[in-house]
C-alpha atoms as a printed R data frame, in Angstrom:
    type eleno elety resid chain resno       x       y       z
1   ATOM     1    CA   MET     A     1 -39.210  11.100  -2.559
2   ATOM     2    CA   THR     A     2 -36.326   9.750  -5.113
3   ATOM     3    CA   VAL     A     3 -34.649   6.226  -5.074
4   ATOM     4    CA   ASP     A     4 -31.327   5.866  -3.509
5   ATOM     5    CA   VAL     A     5 -28.134   3.883  -5.498
6   ATOM     6    CA   LYS     A     6 -25.928   1.626  -4.964
7   ATOM     7    CA   ILE     A     7 -22.896   0.834  -7.515
8   ATOM     8    CA   CYS     A     8 -21.713  -2.154  -6.500
9   ATOM     9    CA   GLY     A     9 -18.152  -3.608  -7.421
10  ATOM    10    CA   VAL     A    10 -16.296  -0.544  -7.324
11  ATOM    11    CA   ARG     A    11 -12.523  -1.217  -7.728
12  ATOM    12    CA   THR     A    12 -10.995   1.877  -8.762
13  ATOM    13    CA   PRO     A    13 -10.546   5.590  -7.567
14  ATOM    14    CA   ALA     A    14 -11.967   6.518 -11.026
15  ATOM    15    CA   ILE     A    15 -14.970   4.551 -10.761
16  ATOM    16    CA   LEU     A    16 -15.610   5.731  -7.003
17  ATOM    17    CA   ASP     A    17 -15.213   9.404  -8.338
18  ATOM    18    CA   ALA     A    18 -17.631   8.945 -10.923
19  ATOM    19    CA   ALA     A    19 -20.183   7.433  -8.802
20  ATOM    20    CA   VAL     A    20 -20.012  10.286  -6.272
21  ATOM    21    CA   ALA     A    21 -20.213  12.461  -9.172
22  ATOM    22    CA   ALA     A    22 -23.454  10.964 -10.570
23  ATOM    23    CA   GLY     A    23 -25.107  10.933  -7.136
24  ATOM    24    CA   ALA     A    24 -24.851   7.587  -5.960
25  ATOM    25    CA   GLY     A    25 -25.733   7.015  -1.886
26  ATOM    26    CA   PHE     A    26 -23.524   4.104  -1.519
27  ATOM    27    CA   VAL     A    27 -20.912   2.125  -3.311
28  ATOM    28    CA   GLY     A    28 -20.382  -1.539  -2.707
29  ATOM    29    CA   LEU     A    29 -16.841  -3.362  -2.088
30  ATOM    30    CA   VAL     A    30 -16.676  -6.781  -2.830
31  ATOM    31    CA   PHE     A    31 -14.689  -8.933  -0.849
32  ATOM    32    CA   PHE     A    32 -15.274 -12.765  -2.807
33  ATOM    33    CA   GLU     A    33 -12.326 -14.381  -4.486
34  ATOM    34    CA   LYS     A    34 -14.276 -15.877  -6.925
35  ATOM    35    CA   SER     A    35 -15.578 -12.504  -7.895
36  ATOM    36    CA   PRO     A    36 -14.043 -10.216 -10.543
37  ATOM    37    CA   ARG     A    37 -14.743  -7.365  -8.636
38  ATOM    38    CA   ASN     A    38 -12.979  -9.036  -5.683
39  ATOM    39    CA   LEU     A    39 -10.440  -6.234  -3.421
40  ATOM    40    CA   THR     A    40  -7.810  -6.847  -1.482
41  ATOM    41    CA   VAL     A    41  -7.957  -5.438   2.019
42  ATOM    42    CA   ALA     A    42  -5.355  -3.082   1.250
43  ATOM    43    CA   ASP     A    43  -7.300  -1.771  -2.170
44  ATOM    44    CA   ALA     A    44 -10.316  -1.324  -0.028
45  ATOM    45    CA   ARG     A    45  -8.951   0.131   2.819
46  ATOM    46    CA   ALA     A    46  -7.661   3.246   0.600
47  ATOM    47    CA   LEU     A    47 -11.045   3.297  -1.348
48  ATOM    48    CA   ALA     A    48 -12.782   3.741   1.711
49  ATOM    49    CA   ALA     A    49 -11.062   6.481   3.040
50  ATOM    50    CA   SER     A    50 -11.288   8.055  -0.154
51  ATOM    51    CA   ALA     A    51 -15.167   7.741   0.038
52  ATOM    52    CA   ARG     A    52 -15.384   8.614   4.063
53  ATOM    53    CA   GLY     A    53 -17.863  11.794   3.842
54  ATOM    54    CA   ARG     A    54 -18.572  11.735   0.183
55  ATOM    55    CA   VAL     A    55 -20.616   8.346   0.012
56  ATOM    56    CA   LYS     A    56 -21.274   5.438   2.101
57  ATOM    57    CA   THR     A    57 -19.323   2.190   1.912
58  ATOM    58    CA   VAL     A    58 -20.610  -1.211   1.786
59  ATOM    59    CA   ALA     A    59 -18.771  -4.245   2.384
60  ATOM    60    CA   VAL     A    60 -20.084  -7.273   0.787
61  ATOM    61    CA   LEU     A    61 -19.382 -10.658   2.047
62  ATOM    62    CA   VAL     A    62 -20.511 -14.125   1.171
63  ATOM    63    CA   ASN     A    63 -20.693 -16.211   4.693
64  ATOM    64    CA   PRO     A    64 -17.635 -14.588   6.406
65  ATOM    65    CA   ASP     A    65 -16.244 -16.057   9.413
66  ATOM    66    CA   ASP     A    66 -15.855 -14.060  12.450
67  ATOM    67    CA   ALA     A    67 -12.082 -13.408  11.469
68  ATOM    68    CA   LEU     A    68 -12.997 -11.691   7.993
69  ATOM    69    CA   VAL     A    69 -15.667  -9.578  10.032
70  ATOM    70    CA   ASP     A    70 -13.218  -8.525  12.172
71  ATOM    71    CA   LEU     A    71 -10.746  -7.958   9.752
72  ATOM    72    CA   ILE     A    72 -12.809  -6.125   7.416
73  ATOM    73    CA   SER     A    73 -14.929  -3.910   9.805
74  ATOM    74    CA   ALA     A    74 -11.444  -3.068  11.702
75  ATOM    75    CA   GLU     A    75  -9.129  -2.273   8.572
76  ATOM    76    CA   VAL     A    76 -11.838  -0.835   6.086
77  ATOM    77    CA   GLN     A    77 -14.220   0.681   8.113
78  ATOM    78    CA   PRO     A    78 -17.570   0.452   5.994
79  ATOM    79    CA   ASP     A    79 -20.479   2.196   6.653
80  ATOM    80    CA   VAL     A    80 -22.246  -1.102   5.948
81  ATOM    81    CA   LEU     A    81 -21.841  -4.950   6.011
82  ATOM    82    CA   GLN     A    82 -23.794  -6.441   3.182
83  ATOM    83    CA   LEU     A    83 -24.001 -10.152   3.304
84  ATOM    84    CA   HIS     A    84 -24.471 -12.152   0.295
85  ATOM    85    CA   GLY     A    85 -24.506 -15.853   1.248
86  ATOM    86    CA   SER     A    86 -26.593 -18.292   2.834
87  ATOM    87    CA   GLU     A    87 -26.441 -16.561   6.451
88  ATOM    88    CA   ALA     A    88 -29.118 -17.525   8.875
89  ATOM    89    CA   PRO     A    89 -30.947 -14.756  10.846
90  ATOM    90    CA   GLU     A    90 -28.935 -15.444  13.868
91  ATOM    91    CA   ARG     A    91 -26.086 -15.283  11.927
92  ATOM    92    CA   VAL     A    92 -26.998 -11.686  10.670
93  ATOM    93    CA   ALA     A    93 -27.980 -10.425  14.313
94  ATOM    94    CA   ALA     A    94 -24.494 -12.044  15.459
95  ATOM    95    CA   ILE     A    95 -22.512 -10.040  13.110
96  ATOM    96    CA   LYS     A    96 -24.625  -7.251  13.605
97  ATOM    97    CA   GLN     A    97 -23.908  -6.938  17.169
98  ATOM    98    CA   ARG     A    98 -20.200  -8.052  16.794
99  ATOM    99    CA   THR     A    99 -19.533  -5.059  14.497
100 ATOM   100    CA   GLY     A   100 -22.120  -2.240  15.433
101 ATOM   101    CA   ARG     A   101 -22.622  -1.899  11.781
102 ATOM   102    CA   PRO     A   102 -25.965  -1.812   9.837
103 ATOM   103    CA   ILE     A   103 -26.720  -4.859   7.750
104 ATOM   104    CA   PHE     A   104 -27.794  -5.424   4.199
105 ATOM   105    CA   LYS     A   105 -29.106  -9.001   3.864
106 ATOM   106    CA   ALA     A   106 -29.379 -10.044   0.336
107 ATOM   107    CA   ILE     A   107 -32.405 -12.766  -0.555
108 ATOM   108    CA   PRO     A   108 -32.109 -14.903  -3.815
109 ATOM   109    CA   VAL     A   109 -35.349 -14.772  -5.446
110 ATOM   110    CA   PHE     A   110 -37.210 -16.607  -8.170
111 ATOM   111    CA   ASP     A   111 -40.452 -16.338  -7.199
112 ATOM   112    CA   ALA     A   112 -43.044 -15.012  -4.490
113 ATOM   113    CA   ALA     A   113 -42.251 -17.829  -2.402
114 ATOM   114    CA   ASP     A   114 -38.620 -17.000  -2.039
115 ATOM   115    CA   VAL     A   115 -40.123 -13.041  -1.275
116 ATOM   116    CA   ALA     A   116 -42.027 -14.496   1.595
117 ATOM   117    CA   GLY     A   117 -38.961 -16.295   3.078
118 ATOM   118    CA   ALA     A   118 -37.335 -13.027   3.735
119 ATOM   119    CA   SER     A   119 -39.670 -12.296   6.496
120 ATOM   120    CA   ARG     A   120 -37.440 -14.712   8.788
121 ATOM   121    CA   TYR     A   121 -34.867 -11.587   8.578
122 ATOM   122    CA   THR     A   122 -37.283  -8.841   9.892
123 ATOM   123    CA   GLY     A   123 -35.771  -7.244  13.235
124 ATOM   124    CA   TYR     A   124 -32.275  -8.636  11.823
125 ATOM   125    CA   ALA     A   125 -31.317  -7.142   9.036
126 ATOM   126    CA   ASP     A   126 -31.539  -3.627   8.528
127 ATOM   127    CA   GLN     A   127 -32.509  -3.661   4.865
128 ATOM   128    CA   ILE     A   128 -33.471  -6.657   2.525
129 ATOM   129    CA   LEU     A   129 -31.870  -6.780  -0.571
130 ATOM   130    CA   PHE     A   130 -33.518  -8.803  -3.404
131 ATOM   131    CA   ASP     A   131 -31.032 -10.099  -6.069
132 ATOM   132    CA   ALA     A   132 -31.899 -12.382  -8.925
133 ATOM   133    CA   LYS     A   133 -31.397 -16.016  -7.903
134 ATOM   134    CA   ALA     A   134 -28.079 -17.437  -9.495
135 ATOM   135    CA   PRO     A   135 -28.715 -19.685 -11.962
136 ATOM   136    CA   ALA     A   136 -27.359 -23.542 -11.543
137 ATOM   137    CA   GLY     A   137 -23.646 -23.700 -11.459
138 ATOM   138    CA   SER     A   138 -23.010 -20.323 -11.176
139 ATOM   139    CA   GLY     A   139 -20.170 -19.696  -8.633
140 ATOM   140    CA   LEU     A   140 -21.494 -16.152  -8.198
141 ATOM   141    CA   PRO     A   141 -24.352 -15.440  -5.330
142 ATOM   142    CA   GLY     A   142 -24.752 -12.111  -7.190
143 ATOM   143    CA   GLY     A   143 -23.395  -9.751 -10.119
144 ATOM   144    CA   ASN     A   144 -24.778 -12.279 -12.858
145 ATOM   145    CA   GLY     A   145 -26.697  -9.699 -14.891
146 ATOM   146    CA   ILE     A   146 -29.837 -11.595 -14.643
147 ATOM   147    CA   SER     A   147 -33.306 -10.149 -13.365
148 ATOM   148    CA   PHE     A   148 -36.449 -11.384 -11.951
149 ATOM   149    CA   ASP     A   149 -40.066 -10.689 -12.239
150 ATOM   150    CA   TRP     A   150 -40.278  -7.322 -10.280
151 ATOM   151    CA   ARG     A   151 -43.908  -7.836  -9.517
152 ATOM   152    CA   ILE     A   152 -43.637 -10.705  -7.192
153 ATOM   153    CA   LEU     A   153 -41.866  -8.190  -4.687
154 ATOM   154    CA   ASP     A   154 -45.630  -6.332  -4.363
155 ATOM   155    CA   ALA     A   155 -46.180  -8.271  -0.853
156 ATOM   156    CA   ALA     A   156 -42.576  -7.484   0.352
157 ATOM   157    CA   ASP     A   157 -42.678  -5.540   3.482
158 ATOM   158    CA   ALA     A   158 -41.332  -1.733   2.645
159 ATOM   159    CA   PRO     A   159 -38.668  -0.532   2.481
160 ATOM   160    CA   PHE     A   160 -36.346  -2.784   0.369
161 ATOM   161    CA   ALA     A   161 -33.823  -2.912  -2.240
162 ATOM   162    CA   VAL     A   162 -33.462  -4.636  -5.513
163 ATOM   163    CA   SER     A   163 -30.739  -6.064  -7.756
164 ATOM   164    CA   GLY     A   164 -30.450  -8.307 -10.547
165 ATOM   165    CA   GLY     A   165 -29.731  -7.469 -14.317
166 ATOM   166    CA   LEU     A   166 -30.568  -3.592 -13.478
167 ATOM   167    CA   ASP     A   167 -29.082  -1.312 -16.207
168 ATOM   168    CA   PRO     A   168 -29.822   2.248 -17.392
169 ATOM   169    CA   ASP     A   169 -32.514   1.062 -19.663
170 ATOM   170    CA   ASN     A   170 -34.646  -0.966 -17.467
171 ATOM   171    CA   VAL     A   171 -34.065   0.418 -13.978
172 ATOM   172    CA   ALA     A   172 -37.124   3.039 -13.792
173 ATOM   173    CA   GLU     A   173 -39.276   0.115 -14.771
174 ATOM   174    CA   ALA     A   174 -37.913  -2.083 -11.988
175 ATOM   175    CA   ILE     A   175 -38.595   0.783  -9.608
176 ATOM   176    CA   ARG     A   176 -42.256   1.166 -11.236
177 ATOM   177    CA   LEU     A   177 -43.165  -2.387 -10.806
178 ATOM   178    CA   SER     A   178 -41.123  -3.228  -7.484
179 ATOM   179    CA   GLY     A   179 -41.623  -0.058  -5.126
180 ATOM   180    CA   ALA     A   180 -38.010  -0.360  -4.498
181 ATOM   181    CA   ALA     A   181 -36.375   2.307  -1.912
182 ATOM   182    CA   LEU     A   182 -32.823   1.198  -3.161
183 ATOM   183    CA   VAL     A   183 -31.555   0.110  -6.307
184 ATOM   184    CA   ASP     A   184 -28.262  -1.819  -6.628
185 ATOM   185    CA   VAL     A   185 -26.189  -2.259 -10.045
186 ATOM   186    CA   SER     A   186 -23.110  -4.057 -10.527
187 ATOM   187    CA   SER     A   187 -22.466  -5.781 -14.191
188 ATOM   188    CA   GLY     A   188 -25.350  -3.454 -15.666
189 ATOM   189    CA   VAL     A   189 -22.716  -0.710 -15.777
190 ATOM   190    CA   GLU     A   190 -19.908  -2.917 -16.935
191 ATOM   191    CA   THR     A   191 -18.164  -2.911 -20.614
192 ATOM   192    CA   ALA     A   192 -16.799  -6.212 -18.957
193 ATOM   193    CA   PRO     A   193 -16.933  -8.242 -15.898
194 ATOM   194    CA   GLY     A   194 -15.372  -5.898 -13.172
195 ATOM   195    CA   ILE     A   195 -15.068  -3.058 -15.711
196 ATOM   196    CA   LYS     A   196 -17.259  -0.195 -14.869
197 ATOM   197    CA   ASP     A   197 -17.934   2.418 -17.221
198 ATOM   198    CA   GLU     A   198 -18.228   6.085 -16.154
199 ATOM   199    CA   GLY     A   199 -20.768   6.892 -18.638
200 ATOM   200    CA   LEU     A   200 -23.085   4.051 -17.767
201 ATOM   201    CA   ILE     A   201 -22.862   4.739 -14.268
202 ATOM   202    CA   SER     A   202 -24.084   8.247 -14.676
203 ATOM   203    CA   LYS     A   203 -26.953   7.078 -16.847
204 ATOM   204    CA   PHE     A   204 -28.142   4.742 -14.271
205 ATOM   205    CA   VAL     A   205 -28.113   6.981 -11.593
206 ATOM   206    CA   HIS     A   206 -29.886   9.632 -13.138
207 ATOM   207    CA   ALA     A   207 -32.337   7.041 -14.762
208 ATOM   208    CA   ALA     A   208 -33.424   5.733 -11.202
209 ATOM   209    CA   ARG     A   209 -33.053   9.218  -9.679
210 ATOM   210    CA   SER     A   210 -35.842  10.533 -12.167
211 ATOM   211    CA   ALA     A   211 -37.895   7.238 -11.624
212 ATOM   212    CA   PRO     A   212 -41.280   8.101 -10.185
213 ATOM   213    CA   GLN     A   213 -41.244   5.770  -6.714
214 ATOM   214    CA   GLN     A   214 -44.374   3.255  -5.979
215 ATOM   215    CA   HIS     A   215 -45.209   4.060  -2.707
216 ATOM   216    CA   LYS     A   216 -45.293   1.017  -0.300
217 ATOM   217    CA   LYS     A   217 -46.550   1.022   3.243
218 ATOM   218    CA   ALA     A   218 -43.800  -0.365   5.770
219 ATOM   219    CA   SER     A   219 -45.126  -3.160   7.736
């Protein structure tokens, strides 16, 4: 079984097409004003419409209120919602019930204790995304281009996703050490913050799809 790939922070039709052509399974549409990958609802709606039937769309939200959740669900109609803030398990459950959509929950990790904390979301989130914990003072919860020791995911409940500092050169090693079922990249396929490169996307997806997966038992 091959690993799936999510290209996050897609902002243009050309990069959407590149992700589809490369064989990515998901593209991420970011709704966070501080991010260089932030989208307007109108632009996201157009990208999601173009993606429909070609690749799954993931709306990335950070501690959204109900108004934003309702707006994105109705206007963009993403396949998945990704919660990348400090949302509690109960909030994750409420958003899932409100929208009827699968939920990816990002968990910032630095050490094994952070990984263990993800168990609070069992039964609430459809997929856990382990992302590198943002450095002190960073205004971005993700997309910072830093990684973590993937070996700490050895005790994580499968299947799960991995993000943080991934690029075409290290993604195969990340898959080998972590056993991730899905890898998520943003800055690792960019030439500048928010500027994706079609060639890097192709190389990343190829490297991820070609990597031998460590088989982990689901708990």
